[in-house]
C-alpha positions as CSV (number, residue, x, y, z in Angstrom):
1,M,-97.0,0.4,-122.2
2,D,-94.2,2.4,-120.6
3,R,-92.2,0.3,-119.6
4,S,-88.5,-0.2,-121.4
5,L,-87.6,-1.6,-124.6
6,S,-85.1,-3.8,-123.1
7,G,-87.5,-6.6,-122.9
8,I,-88.3,-6.8,-126.4
9,P,-86.7,-10.3,-128.6
10,G,-84.1,-8.8,-130.9
11,I,-83.1,-5.9,-129.0
12,G,-80.1,-6.1,-127.5
13,P,-78.1,-3.1,-125.9
14,A,-76.7,-1.7,-129.1
15,R,-80.3,-1.5,-130.7
16,L,-81.6,-0.2,-127.3
17,K,-79.0,2.7,-127.5
18,A,-79.9,3.1,-131.2
19,L,-83.4,3.6,-130.7
20,N,-82.6,5.9,-127.5
21,A,-80.6,7.7,-130.0
22,A,-83.7,8.3,-132.0
23,G,-85.7,9.4,-129.5
24,I,-87.7,6.3,-128.5
25,F,-87.1,4.9,-125.1
26,T,-90.5,3.2,-123.9
27,V,-93.0,0.2,-126.0
28,R,-95.5,3.3,-126.0
29,E,-92.9,5.6,-128.3
30,L,-91.3,2.8,-130.3
31,T,-95.6,1.8,-131.2
32,M,-96.2,5.7,-132.3
33,L,-93.2,5.3,-134.9
34,L,-95.9,4.4,-137.5
35,P,-95.0,3.0,-141.6
36,K,-94.0,6.1,-143.3
37,E,-95.1,3.7,-146.3
38,Y,-96.1,0.3,-147.0
39,R,-94.9,-2.5,-150.2
40,D,-97.7,-4.6,-151.7
41,L,-96.6,-8.2,-151.8
42,R,-99.9,-9.8,-152.2
43,T,-99.1,-10.4,-155.7
44,A,-96.1,-10.5,-158.0
45,T,-96.2,-8.4,-161.2
46,P,-95.3,-9.8,-164.6
47,L,-91.9,-8.6,-166.0
48,C,-93.4,-7.8,-169.5
49,A,-96.4,-5.7,-167.6
50,M,-93.6,-3.3,-166.1
51,K,-92.9,0.2,-167.5
52,P,-90.4,2.7,-166.8
53,G,-91.6,4.4,-163.0
54,D,-93.7,1.2,-162.0
55,V,-93.4,0.1,-158.8
56,A,-94.1,-3.7,-158.2
57,A,-93.1,-7.1,-156.5
58,V,-91.5,-9.7,-158.7
59,R,-90.9,-13.2,-158.4
60,V,-88.3,-14.0,-160.6
61,R,-84.9,-16.0,-161.1
62,V,-81.1,-15.1,-161.8
63,T,-79.9,-15.7,-165.0
64,G,-76.5,-15.2,-166.2
65,E,-73.2,-14.4,-164.6
66,I,-73.6,-11.6,-161.5
67,S,-71.2,-8.6,-162.4
68,Q,-69.6,-5.9,-159.6
69,R,-67.6,-2.9,-160.3
70,R,-66.5,0.2,-159.0
71,A,-67.4,3.8,-160.1
72,G,-65.7,6.4,-157.7
73,R,-67.1,6.0,-154.4
74,L,-69.9,3.5,-155.7
75,T,-69.6,-0.4,-155.8
76,I,-72.4,-1.5,-158.5
77,T,-74.0,-5.1,-158.3
78,K,-75.4,-6.3,-161.4
79,A,-77.5,-9.6,-162.4
80,F,-80.0,-10.5,-165.0
81,V,-82.9,-12.0,-163.8
82,T,-85.8,-13.4,-165.5
83,D,-90.0,-14.5,-164.8
84,G,-90.6,-16.3,-168.3
85,T,-92.2,-13.0,-169.7
86,D,-89.0,-11.3,-169.9
87,V,-85.1,-10.7,-168.8
88,V,-84.4,-7.2,-167.6
89,P,-80.9,-6.3,-165.4
90,V,-81.0,-5.9,-161.9
91,V,-78.4,-3.4,-160.3
92,W,-77.7,-2.2,-156.5
93,Y,-75.9,0.0,-155.3
94,N,-73.2,-0.3,-152.4
95,Q,-74.0,-3.5,-151.1
96,P,-71.2,-5.9,-152.3
97,W,-72.0,-8.6,-150.1
98,L,-75.1,-9.3,-152.6
99,K,-72.5,-11.0,-154.9
100,N,-71.9,-14.1,-152.8
101,Q,-75.6,-14.2,-152.1
102,L,-76.8,-14.2,-155.8
103,E,-76.1,-17.2,-158.0
104,P,-77.7,-18.5,-161.6
105,G,-80.5,-20.3,-161.0
106,R,-81.3,-18.7,-157.4
107,E,-85.2,-18.0,-156.9
108,L,-85.9,-14.1,-155.8
109,F,-89.0,-12.3,-154.1
110,L,-88.1,-8.4,-155.6
111,Y,-89.9,-5.5,-154.7
112,G,-88.9,-2.0,-156.5
113,K,-89.1,0.2,-159.4
114,M,-88.5,-0.3,-162.9
115,E,-85.8,2.4,-164.1
116,A,-85.2,3.9,-167.7
117,R,-81.8,3.8,-168.7
118,K,-80.2,5.0,-171.5
119,G,-82.6,3.8,-173.8
120,S,-83.1,0.6,-171.9
121,V,-84.8,-0.8,-168.5
122,Q,-83.9,-1.7,-165.2
123,L,-84.6,-3.0,-162.2
124,A,-82.8,-0.4,-159.5
125,S,-81.8,-1.3,-156.0
126,P,-85.1,-3.7,-155.2
127,V,-85.9,-5.4,-151.7
128,M,-84.9,-8.5,-151.5
129,E,-88.7,-10.0,-149.6
130,Q,-89.5,-13.1,-147.6
131,S,-93.1,-13.0,-146.8
132,E,-96.2,-11.8,-149.3
133,G,-99.1,-9.6,-147.5
134,I,-99.0,-5.4,-147.1
135,V,-95.2,-5.3,-145.6
136,P,-94.7,-1.9,-143.5
137,V,-91.9,0.3,-144.3
138,Y,-90.5,2.6,-141.4
139,R,-88.3,5.8,-141.6
140,P,-84.6,4.8,-141.1
141,V,-83.2,4.1,-137.5
142,A,-79.7,4.6,-137.8
143,G,-78.2,1.0,-136.6
144,I,-80.9,-0.6,-136.9
145,P,-81.8,-2.8,-140.1
146,D,-85.6,-2.8,-141.2
147,K,-86.2,-6.4,-140.9
148,A,-84.8,-6.2,-137.0
149,L,-87.3,-2.8,-136.6
150,R,-90.1,-4.5,-138.1
151,Q,-89.6,-7.6,-135.6
152,A,-89.2,-5.4,-132.7
153,M,-92.5,-4.0,-133.6
154,A,-94.3,-7.0,-133.5
155,G,-92.8,-7.7,-130.0
156,A,-94.0,-4.2,-128.7
157,L,-97.6,-4.4,-130.3
158,K,-97.6,-7.7,-128.8
159,I,-96.9,-6.2,-125.2
160,C,-99.6,-3.4,-126.0
161,E,-102.2,-5.5,-127.2
162,G,-105.6,-4.5,-126.0
163,Q,-104.3,-1.9,-123.5
164,W,-104.8,1.5,-125.7
165,P,-107.7,3.5,-124.0
166,D,-110.0,4.8,-126.9
167,E,-109.6,8.5,-125.7
168,L,-112.1,9.7,-128.3
169,P,-116.1,9.8,-127.1
170,E,-117.9,7.0,-128.6
171,T,-120.6,9.5,-129.8
172,L,-118.0,11.0,-132.2
173,R,-116.6,7.2,-133.4
174,R,-120.0,6.1,-134.4
175,K,-120.6,9.9,-136.3
176,Y,-117.8,9.3,-138.4
177,D,-117.6,5.1,-138.5
178,L,-114.3,5.1,-136.7
179,C,-112.5,2.1,-135.6
180,E,-111.8,0.9,-132.0
181,R,-107.9,2.0,-131.1
182,N,-106.0,-1.0,-130.5
183,F,-107.5,-2.7,-133.9
184,A,-106.5,0.3,-135.6
185,M,-102.9,0.2,-133.9
186,R,-102.5,-3.6,-134.8
187,E,-103.5,-2.6,-138.9
188,A,-101.6,0.3,-139.2
189,H,-98.7,-1.4,-138.6
190,F,-99.2,-5.3,-140.0
191,P,-102.5,-4.9,-142.1
192,T,-104.6,-7.7,-142.5
193,S,-106.4,-6.5,-145.5
194,E,-106.4,-3.0,-147.6
195,E,-109.9,-2.3,-146.3
196,A,-108.6,-2.8,-142.8
197,L,-105.4,-0.7,-143.1
198,N,-107.6,2.3,-144.6
199,A,-109.8,2.0,-141.6
200,A,-106.9,2.0,-139.3
201,R,-105.2,5.3,-141.3
202,R,-108.3,6.9,-141.0
203,R,-108.9,6.7,-137.1
204,I,-105.3,7.4,-135.9
205,A,-105.2,10.4,-138.5
206,F,-108.9,11.5,-137.3
207,E,-107.8,11.6,-134.1
208,E,-104.3,13.6,-134.5
209,L,-105.8,15.9,-136.6
210,L,-108.3,16.5,-134.4
211,L,-106.8,16.9,-131.2
212,Y,-103.9,18.9,-133.7
213,Q,-106.9,21.7,-134.4
214,L,-107.9,21.9,-130.7
215,A,-104.7,23.1,-129.4
216,L,-104.1,25.6,-132.4
217,S,-108.0,26.9,-131.7
218,M,-107.0,26.8,-127.8
219,L,-104.0,29.1,-128.8
220,R,-105.9,31.4,-131.4
221,Q,-108.7,32.3,-129.0
222,S,-105.8,33.2,-126.2
223,G,-106.0,36.4,-128.5
224,N,-102.7,38.2,-127.2
225,E,-103.2,42.1,-127.2
226,G,-100.5,43.9,-129.8
227,V,-99.9,47.3,-131.3
228,R,-102.9,48.9,-132.2
229,L,-101.8,50.6,-135.4
230,T,-103.9,54.2,-136.5
231,F,-104.1,54.5,-140.1
232,S,-107.2,55.3,-141.9
233,D,-108.7,53.8,-145.2
234,E,-107.9,57.2,-146.9
235,D,-104.2,56.0,-145.7
236,I,-104.6,52.9,-147.7
237,E,-106.4,54.7,-150.6
238,A,-103.6,57.2,-151.0
239,F,-100.9,54.5,-150.8
240,W,-102.5,52.4,-153.9
241,R,-102.8,55.8,-156.0
242,A,-99.3,56.6,-155.2
243,M,-98.7,53.0,-157.0
244,P,-97.3,52.5,-160.6
245,F,-100.4,50.8,-161.5
246,S,-103.7,50.1,-159.9
247,P,-104.4,47.1,-157.6
248,T,-106.6,44.3,-158.1
249,G,-109.6,43.7,-156.9
250,A,-108.2,41.1,-154.6
251,Q,-105.2,42.7,-153.2
252,R,-107.7,45.3,-152.5
253,R,-109.7,42.8,-150.2
254,V,-106.4,41.1,-148.6
255,M,-105.4,44.4,-147.4
256,A,-108.9,45.6,-145.6
257,E,-108.4,42.3,-143.8
258,A,-105.2,43.0,-142.9
259,A,-106.0,47.1,-141.9
260,R,-108.7,45.3,-139.8
261,D,-106.3,42.8,-138.2
262,M,-103.8,45.8,-137.3
263,R,-106.1,48.0,-136.2
264,S,-108.1,45.6,-133.7
265,G,-105.4,45.8,-130.9
266,Q,-105.5,42.1,-131.1
267,C,-101.9,40.5,-132.4
268,M,-102.6,40.5,-136.4
269,A,-101.1,36.4,-137.4
270,R,-102.3,36.5,-140.9
271,L,-100.6,34.4,-144.0
272,V,-101.3,36.0,-147.4
273,Q,-101.2,33.2,-150.3
274,G,-101.3,33.4,-153.9
275,D,-99.2,32.0,-156.7
276,V,-96.3,33.8,-158.2
277,G,-97.0,37.3,-159.8
278,C,-100.4,38.2,-158.1
279,G,-98.8,41.0,-156.3
280,K,-98.3,39.8,-152.8
281,T,-95.5,42.0,-152.0
282,A,-97.3,45.3,-153.1
283,I,-99.8,44.3,-150.4
284,A,-97.0,43.8,-147.6
285,F,-95.2,47.3,-148.5
286,C,-98.5,48.9,-148.4
287,A,-98.9,46.9,-144.4
288,M,-95.5,48.4,-143.8
289,A,-96.6,51.5,-145.0
290,M,-99.3,51.6,-143.0
291,C,-97.3,50.7,-140.1
292,V,-95.1,53.6,-140.6
293,K,-98.2,56.0,-141.0
294,S,-98.9,55.3,-137.5
295,G,-95.8,55.7,-136.0
296,F,-94.0,52.5,-135.7
297,Q,-91.6,50.3,-137.5
298,A,-91.8,47.3,-139.7
299,A,-89.4,44.3,-140.9
300,L,-89.4,42.2,-143.4
301,M,-87.4,38.9,-143.5
302,A,-86.7,37.0,-146.6
303,P,-84.7,33.7,-146.9
304,T,-82.1,34.5,-148.8
305,E,-79.7,37.6,-149.6
306,V,-80.6,38.3,-153.1
307,L,-84.4,38.3,-152.6
308,A,-84.0,40.6,-149.5
309,R,-82.0,42.9,-151.8
310,Q,-84.5,42.6,-154.5
311,H,-87.5,43.6,-151.5
312,F,-85.1,46.4,-150.6
313,D,-84.8,47.7,-154.3
314,G,-88.6,47.7,-154.9
315,A,-89.4,49.3,-151.2
316,E,-86.6,52.4,-151.8
317,A,-88.3,52.6,-155.1
318,L,-91.8,52.8,-153.9
319,L,-92.0,53.9,-150.2
320,A,-88.9,56.3,-150.4
321,P,-90.7,59.0,-152.3
322,M,-93.6,59.0,-149.6
323,G,-90.8,59.7,-146.7
324,V,-90.4,56.3,-145.6
325,R,-86.8,55.6,-144.6
326,V,-85.9,52.1,-145.6
327,G,-82.7,50.0,-144.7
328,L,-80.8,46.7,-145.7
329,L,-79.5,44.4,-143.1
330,T,-77.8,41.0,-144.1
331,G,-74.7,38.9,-143.4
332,S,-72.4,40.4,-146.0
333,L,-72.6,43.9,-144.6
334,T,-68.9,45.1,-143.3
335,A,-68.8,44.9,-139.8
336,K,-69.0,48.8,-139.7
337,Q,-72.0,48.9,-142.2
338,H,-73.3,46.0,-139.2
339,R,-72.6,48.8,-136.7
340,L,-74.1,51.3,-138.3
341,A,-77.6,49.6,-139.4
342,H,-77.8,48.3,-135.6
343,E,-77.8,51.9,-134.2
344,A,-80.2,52.8,-137.5
345,I,-82.6,50.1,-136.2
346,R,-82.3,50.8,-132.4
347,E,-82.6,54.8,-132.9
348,G,-85.3,54.7,-134.8
349,T,-83.6,56.2,-138.2
350,W,-84.9,53.5,-140.2
351,D,-88.7,53.1,-140.6
352,V,-88.6,49.7,-142.6
353,V,-85.7,47.4,-141.9
354,I,-85.5,44.6,-145.2
355,G,-82.9,41.6,-144.4
356,T,-82.4,37.9,-143.9
357,H,-81.9,35.9,-140.9
358,A,-79.8,38.6,-140.0
359,L,-82.6,40.5,-138.4
360,I,-83.4,38.1,-135.8
361,T,-79.6,37.8,-134.3
362,E,-79.1,38.9,-130.7
363,G,-77.7,42.0,-131.0
364,V,-80.4,43.8,-133.3
365,E,-82.9,45.8,-131.0
366,Y,-85.6,48.0,-132.7
367,K,-87.1,50.9,-131.3
368,N,-90.8,50.5,-131.7
369,L,-91.2,47.2,-134.0
370,G,-95.0,47.6,-135.0
371,L,-95.0,44.7,-137.7
372,V,-93.4,41.7,-139.2
373,V,-93.4,40.2,-142.8
374,T,-92.1,36.8,-143.5
375,D,-91.3,36.1,-147.1
376,E,-91.6,32.4,-148.5
377,Q,-92.9,30.9,-145.3
378,H,-91.9,27.6,-146.6
379,R,-88.5,28.4,-145.8
380,F,-88.5,29.4,-142.4
381,G,-89.4,27.5,-139.0
382,V,-91.8,28.5,-137.1
383,R,-89.6,29.1,-134.5
384,Q,-87.2,31.8,-136.6
385,R,-91.0,33.5,-137.4
386,T,-91.3,33.8,-133.5
387,R,-88.2,35.0,-132.8
388,L,-88.6,38.3,-135.0
389,S,-92.1,38.7,-134.1
390,E,-90.3,38.7,-129.9
391,K,-88.0,41.7,-131.3
392,G,-91.3,43.7,-130.3
393,T,-94.0,43.9,-127.7
394,S,-96.4,41.4,-130.1
395,P,-95.8,42.9,-133.2
396,N,-98.4,42.2,-135.8
397,V,-96.9,39.1,-138.4
398,L,-97.9,39.0,-141.7
399,V,-96.6,35.8,-143.6
400,M,-96.1,36.0,-147.4
401,S,-96.1,32.6,-149.2
402,A,-96.0,31.8,-153.4
403,T,-96.4,28.2,-152.8
404,P,-100.1,27.6,-153.6
405,I,-101.2,25.2,-151.3
406,P,-104.8,23.8,-150.9
407,R,-107.1,25.4,-148.3
408,T,-108.0,22.4,-146.6
409,L,-104.2,21.6,-146.1
410,S,-103.3,25.3,-144.9
411,L,-105.9,24.9,-142.2
412,I,-103.7,22.1,-140.6
413,L,-99.8,23.4,-141.6
414,Y,-101.0,27.5,-141.2
415,G,-103.8,26.5,-138.4
416,D,-102.4,29.2,-136.3
417,L,-102.8,31.9,-138.6
418,D,-105.4,33.6,-140.6
419,I,-105.5,32.8,-143.9
420,S,-106.1,35.3,-147.0
421,I,-105.6,34.1,-150.5
422,V,-105.1,36.5,-153.4
423,D,-106.9,34.8,-156.4
424,E,-106.4,37.1,-159.2
425,M,-103.5,38.3,-161.4
426,P,-102.9,42.0,-162.3
427,P,-104.0,42.7,-165.8
428,G,-101.8,42.1,-168.4
429,R,-99.3,39.2,-166.3
430,K,-98.6,36.7,-169.5
431,S,-99.2,33.0,-168.6
432,V,-96.0,30.8,-169.1
433,A,-96.5,28.5,-172.1
434,T,-95.9,25.1,-170.9
435,R,-94.3,22.6,-173.1
436,I,-93.5,18.7,-172.7
437,V,-90.2,18.0,-174.7
438,P,-89.2,14.3,-175.3
439,A,-85.8,13.5,-176.2
440,Q,-86.0,13.6,-180.2
441,K,-86.9,17.0,-179.9
442,R,-84.0,18.1,-177.6
443,E,-81.9,19.7,-180.4
444,A,-85.0,21.7,-182.1
445,M,-85.4,23.2,-178.5
446,Y,-81.8,24.2,-178.5
447,D,-82.3,26.6,-181.6
448,F,-85.2,27.9,-180.4
449,L,-82.6,28.8,-176.9
450,R,-80.4,30.1,-179.5
451,K,-83.0,32.8,-181.1
452,E,-84.0,33.9,-177.7
453,V,-81.0,34.8,-176.9
454,Q,-80.2,36.4,-180.0
455,N,-83.3,38.4,-179.2
456,G,-81.9,40.1,-175.8
457,R,-83.5,37.6,-173.7
458,Q,-82.0,35.0,-171.1
459,I,-82.5,31.3,-170.2
460,Y,-82.8,28.9,-166.9
461,V,-81.9,25.7,-167.1
462,V,-82.9,23.7,-164.0
463,C,-81.4,20.0,-163.1
464,P,-82.1,17.8,-160.2
465,L,-78.7,17.1,-159.0
466,V,-75.4,18.7,-158.8
467,E,-72.9,15.9,-159.6
468,E,-73.6,13.4,-162.0
469,S,-74.5,10.1,-160.6
470,E,-74.2,6.3,-161.3
471,A,-77.2,5.5,-159.1
472,V,-79.6,8.0,-160.6
473,D,-80.2,8.8,-164.4
474,A,-81.0,12.4,-164.2
475,Q,-79.1,15.4,-165.6
476,A,-76.8,16.8,-163.2
477,A,-76.3,20.9,-163.0
478,E,-72.1,20.2,-163.4
479,A,-72.4,18.2,-166.4
480,E,-75.2,20.2,-168.2
481,Y,-73.1,23.3,-167.6
482,L,-70.4,21.6,-169.4
483,E,-72.4,20.1,-172.0
484,L,-73.9,23.7,-173.2
485,K,-71.3,26.1,-172.4
486,E,-68.6,23.6,-174.7
487,K,-71.3,22.3,-177.3
488,K,-74.9,22.9,-177.7
489,L,-75.1,26.8,-176.7
490,K,-71.2,27.3,-177.4
491,G,-70.0,30.9,-177.9
492,L,-73.2,31.8,-175.5
493,R,-72.4,33.2,-171.7
494,V,-73.4,30.3,-169.3
495,E,-72.9,30.0,-166.0
496,M,-74.1,27.7,-163.2
497,V,-75.0,28.4,-159.6
498,H,-76.5,25.3,-157.2
499,G,-76.8,25.1,-153.1
500,R,-73.3,23.8,-152.4
501,M,-71.4,26.8,-153.4
502,K,-70.3,29.4,-151.1
503,A,-73.5,31.9,-150.4
504,R,-71.2,35.0,-151.6
505,E,-70.0,33.1,-154.5
506,K,-74.0,31.9,-155.0
507,D,-75.2,35.5,-154.9
508,A,-72.8,36.5,-157.0
509,V,-74.2,34.6,-159.8
510,L,-77.4,35.3,-159.4
511,E,-76.7,39.2,-159.5
512,R,-74.7,39.0,-162.8
513,F,-77.6,37.1,-164.6
514,R,-80.0,39.5,-162.8
515,N,-78.1,42.6,-164.0
516,G,-78.2,40.8,-167.7
517,E,-74.3,39.6,-167.6
518,T,-75.5,35.7,-168.3
519,D,-77.3,34.5,-171.2
520,V,-78.3,30.9,-169.5
521,L,-77.9,30.2,-166.1
522,V,-77.6,26.5,-165.4
523,S,-78.9,25.9,-161.5
524,T,-80.7,23.2,-159.3
525,T,-83.8,24.1,-157.4
526,V,-81.6,27.0,-155.9
527,I,-83.5,29.6,-158.0
528,E,-86.8,27.6,-157.2
529,V,-87.6,31.1,-154.8
530,G,-86.8,34.8,-155.2
531,V,-84.9,35.5,-158.3
532,N,-86.7,38.2,-160.1
533,V,-85.0,38.7,-163.8
534,P,-88.1,40.5,-166.5
535,N,-85.9,39.7,-168.6
536,A,-85.8,35.7,-168.5
537,T,-88.1,34.2,-171.0
538,V,-87.4,30.3,-171.3
539,M,-87.2,28.0,-168.4
540,V,-85.9,24.2,-169.4
541,I,-86.7,21.6,-166.5
542,E,-84.4,18.8,-167.1
543,N,-85.5,15.5,-165.6
544,A,-89.2,17.1,-165.1
545,E,-90.6,13.7,-164.2
546,R,-88.6,13.7,-160.7
547,F,-89.8,16.8,-159.8
548,G,-93.3,17.6,-157.7
549,L,-95.9,19.1,-159.8
550,A,-95.9,22.1,-156.9
551,Q,-92.3,22.4,-157.3
552,L,-92.3,22.3,-161.3
553,H,-95.2,25.2,-160.8
554,Q,-92.5,27.0,-158.7
555,L,-89.8,27.1,-161.0
556,R,-91.7,28.2,-164.1
557,G,-92.8,31.0,-162.5
558,R,-89.3,32.4,-162.4
559,V,-90.4,33.5,-166.1
560,G,-93.4,35.0,-167.2
561,R,-92.1,38.7,-165.2
562,G,-91.9,40.4,-168.0
563,T,-94.1,41.7,-171.0
564,Q,-92.8,38.9,-173.6
565,E,-94.1,36.0,-174.5
566,S,-92.4,32.9,-172.1
567,W,-92.1,29.4,-172.0
568,C,-91.5,26.4,-169.7
569,F,-89.7,23.5,-171.4
570,L,-90.1,20.0,-169.5
571,M,-87.5,17.8,-170.5
572,A,-89.4,14.1,-170.1
573,E,-91.9,11.7,-171.8
574,P,-95.2,13.0,-171.6
575,N,-97.0,11.5,-168.4
576,E,-100.7,12.6,-166.4
577,R,-98.9,14.5,-164.2
578,L,-97.0,17.0,-166.6
579,R,-99.6,17.1,-168.9
580,L,-101.8,18.7,-166.2
581,L,-98.9,20.9,-165.9
582,A,-99.1,21.9,-169.6
583,S,-102.7,22.1,-169.4
584,T,-103.0,25.2,-166.6
585,N,-101.0,27.8,-165.0
586,D,-103.3,27.5,-161.5
587,G,-101.1,26.9,-158.9
588,F,-104.0,26.0,-157.0
589,K,-105.6,23.1,-159.2
590,V,-101.6,22.4,-159.9
591,A,-101.2,21.8,-155.7
592,E,-104.6,19.7,-155.3
593,K,-103.3,17.7,-157.9
594,D,-100.1,17.3,-156.6
595,M,-101.5,16.5,-153.2
596,E,-103.7,13.7,-154.1
597,L,-100.7,11.9,-156.2
598,R,-97.9,12.3,-153.6
599,G,-100.0,12.9,-149.8
600,P,-99.8,16.0,-148.0
601,G,-96.9,14.9,-146.1
602,E,-94.5,14.4,-149.1
603,L,-95.7,18.0,-150.5
604,M,-95.1,20.1,-147.9
605,G,-92.0,18.5,-146.2
606,T,-91.0,18.3,-142.8
607,R,-90.4,22.2,-141.8
608,Q,-94.2,22.8,-142.3
609,S,-95.6,23.6,-138.9
610,G,-98.2,20.8,-138.5
611,A,-96.2,18.4,-140.6
612,A,-95.0,16.8,-137.7
613,V,-98.6,15.8,-136.7
614,V,-98.7,11.9,-137.3
615,G,-102.1,12.5,-139.0
616,V,-100.9,14.6,-142.2
617,N,-98.4,11.8,-143.5
618,L,-101.3,9.2,-142.4
619,L,-103.7,10.9,-144.7
620,A,-102.8,10.2,-148.4
621,S,-104.7,11.6,-150.7
622,D,-108.3,12.4,-148.3
623,T,-108.3,15.9,-148.0
624,Q,-112.1,15.5,-146.6
625,I,-110.5,14.6,-143.1
626,L,-109.2,17.9,-142.8
627,K,-111.9,19.9,-143.3
628,I,-114.1,17.5,-141.1
629,T,-111.6,17.6,-138.1
630,H,-111.3,20.9,-138.4
631,D,-114.9,21.5,-138.3
632,E,-115.5,19.2,-135.3
633,A,-112.6,21.5,-133.3
634,R,-114.6,24.8,-133.4
635,E,-118.0,23.0,-132.7
636,I,-116.3,21.3,-129.8
637,L,-115.0,24.5,-128.5
638,R,-118.2,26.0,-128.8
639,H,-119.6,24.0,-126.0
640,P,-116.3,23.8,-123.8
641,D,-118.5,22.3,-120.5
642,D,-119.8,19.3,-121.8
643,E,-118.5,16.3,-120.8
644,D,-116.7,14.7,-124.1
645,A,-115.3,18.3,-124.9
646,R,-113.6,18.7,-121.5
647,G,-112.1,15.4,-121.8
648,L,-110.8,16.3,-125.9
649,I,-109.9,19.7,-124.7
650,A,-107.4,18.1,-121.9
651,L,-106.1,15.8,-124.0
652,A,-105.1,18.1,-127.1
653,K,-103.6,20.3,-123.8
654,E,-101.6,17.5,-123.0
655,R,-100.6,15.8,-126.2
656,F,-99.6,19.1,-127.4
657,A,-98.2,21.4,-125.1
658,E,-94.8,21.8,-126.5
659,K,-96.4,22.5,-129.9
660,M,-98.4,25.1,-128.6
661,A,-95.7,26.7,-126.7
662,D,-93.2,26.4,-130.3
663,V,-96.1,27.6,-132.3
664,A,-97.3,31.0,-130.2
665,L,-96.1,33.8,-131.5
666,N,-95.3,35.5,-128.2
């Protein structure tokens, strides 16, 4: 199986080079490129039965003329098709050669998504299929067409047939009713039935997740010695008494868990997870104050300059009266300010340093770093967290995340961290009233927005795109900005911000909105994290159906931060997902549903420490297997000398040696 790919039919020198460029060199490595999804081509769906959002296979005949036009950089090819139950338009983007392949009367077997488009429907960029059954879809490999990749995979599997060693002990396979490895690999790539595919996915996911959990458990058991802090429980109580409001029971509990870690002499590695507004930052400030009380420095790293400045303002207001010297280090400081900041950090003049990625640059040296806090972990890779912790001698590490993640998934994605959940909101925190707004109620909503601004409030309007696109029927931020500024909300102070703007320009716009100099901020999801504007009471989300539930909930959390009633308007036609969001403000309920609907791999994206694990992306919505492998890994490590346990531990070390080194906090 470790032989070269050159002998596989269909892989010539050019395709071999393309696969090598993608990091695939052997037959084994090719077969480990598992499908990211599957197309169900077993039956054709009647056109008349398809609704916007449906994805299905259809058997149709081309009817009428085929047209082609240019729209900027896009080539749009359009045809009409029928299956006898309905006639619908089909559009393809940037595939100009299709015009010569399509002619009236041609029979097509298409697989694609039905989309709403300007009051009508269309089949958007469907794939022309040749065969029936359950067809694998692989992540794209540059230079290799999908069909050629499938053919190469079939050749590779033929070479590997019967050669996969079954490395899971038979006792474990029987206990959890897991299929044999060779069967699993064959069915994962080219399923013969839905039942066989489910069995294959479950087997592969189980093995990957079990070994990953073993690797992380061994990493945690190694227990690096860390900075031992010496503060008392009374010091914590004094901090809470100095706060402008009383802490919740959840805040007290989580701080007690962190305090136990920081005083243990072992390096703390704890994730503090909680919904927007639950008071995670107060816990972080308390931990930093305790670190300073013990004679050490603390650092807090935020993903954006706006958020770093926000934390700096909060830390100065709260910690400075306690005698804590707080400093700010960001990329936009002048050369002189940078030099003075580096000096203050190195000499210990600053007890607490707050900043962006500038905190982990080579020139920054700390006098005696005892605690590292990172905010919004999903915006940082594990390496960045590690680099900051390396600035001291095994400092304690506290990670904050306002992205609710189901606990079972947290066990995988943050397996190298202990997890604390702040599951209580401070008294007086208002829920955000969430409403689904269909097209016919849009004008009434604009009247409501004007009244809110007249009452001195501010508004966010979030769009999924920066520029208008022919390919996607979604409100673009630029078009929305002009529409609101010149027509719908004319006379109000409207500004726009998006990710393509230069950092300094973007921060300036956000700062003006934060200071109340802007009434309406039109934005892409760049404002998803961190901007705290208590005066903003309305969040409008265009094309809400295009966002994941967890992301919608995160965006909704930008409002409801003051004492006034706040609103989130989801601009879309009602559906099950959006109704759920409108029915609850509980981020964990939202995240559970999001994982059920979209799968954990898509929910978390690829920046998480665990998302590279094959099993996470194979799981679909089976959260139970996460818990099973988590518990089984710990059971194996309780009896490490058993024959089966020894083999699995060795396999975990071999399979995840590189990842273990990457995740290590020192």
